[in-house]
Each structure stands twice: as C-alpha cells, then as structure tokens.
C-alpha positions, 0 to 999 in steps of 0.5 A: 495449492496455496492456502491462506488461513487464520494461522497464516494471517496471525503469523503475518501480523505478528511478524508485521508488528516486530519488523522495523517497517511494521509491515510484511509481504507474504508472496504467492507468485513463485518468482519476481519474473511472474506476470502476476505479482500477488501477495499479502501486504500486512500492515500496522497503522504506523507503517509508512509507504512512501508515495509512488507511481508505476511509470509503465503504461501496464502497471496497475495495482489492486488492493482487496482488504482481507482484514482490517481496513486502510485508507488509499490516497491518490495524488497529483504531481504537486502532491494535491490529494485527488482521491481518498478512498477507505477499503474494509474487510467489512465494506462497503468498499472492499477494494480499490485499483490504482491506474498506472502512472498515478501517485498513490499511497495506502495507510493501514487504519487498524492494527493487523490490516491485511491487504491482498495486492495484485499488480502486473509483473515482472517485478524489477526494483529499479524500473517498479516505481518512481517515488514522490519528491514532495513526500518524505523518504521511507526511514525519514524523520518526517515520515510519522508527521507525514502519516498524521497529516494524511489521516487529517487531510481530504480531497484537494488538500496538498500534502507538501 
C-alpha cells in the first residue's frame, strides 16, 4: 500500500523549493511502462512548464489540486489562450482534465502547490509530448517573463 501523508507532502515541498526547476515529482506508478502514470507534482510559482501537447489520440492528462492552487491554460496552435482555469485544494474547482492534442501548461499560484497528476502510459520521453514553438524552452532567460505574461493574460490573449 502506498500512502500520501503530510510528512511526504512536506518532504516534497522542501525538495521542490530547493530544486533548480522549483518542482519535483513523486511517482506512484512502478515503471514508466505502467498503463496509468500517476504521481504528485509539487511546484513553486516560479516553476516553468513549457506549453506542450500530447500528440497521441489517447493522451489525456488530469490534474487534481491536493494543496495550494494553480492556473491551467490551454492554447490554440498560434499561442492564443483558449481556456484559463484556476484549480484549488479549497475549490470551487478542484481538478481539470486536458484532452489529448491540446496545447497546455500549468502554473502554481502558491508556494508548495501539490497536484496529483494522472495520464495514460506508457511514458516514453521522445514521443510523450510536443513542445510549443511559440513559447520559450525550459531554462531560457525569457521563462520568467513568459510566466508573468501568462499570469496577466485572459482568454483570447496571445502569449507570443
């Protein structure tokens, strides 16, 4: 039996805060070949997740807020925001499912935000996702500016 408790959450929050990416995952699935990938994704507000999509027709992705809150964004092919949804452990929206082939990203709004993420496996790094060409690559100098722009953007705004 696997247990997610406060001790684990606090340990992961510290690990995320100290990491270069300001996030960390805790996998509950045994291997990357598992048919359902399930893990905790612990993030800080300055953690940048490059907008991406899962090209496989069966690659939906579900985020459930366990602690803190986050903004989930979807985009069209040109980088125009099509949805901007806040999910929070305190509600009123607790989770969001992103359909396959949909450009998206997620941004933590609070320090130590914990998301329980589910997606179909198996996970293969090379084929799992396409990254948006209209967004900075992770590690680029523009990432923090992009996050600020996202935070101030609404549906129908372009992030290019």
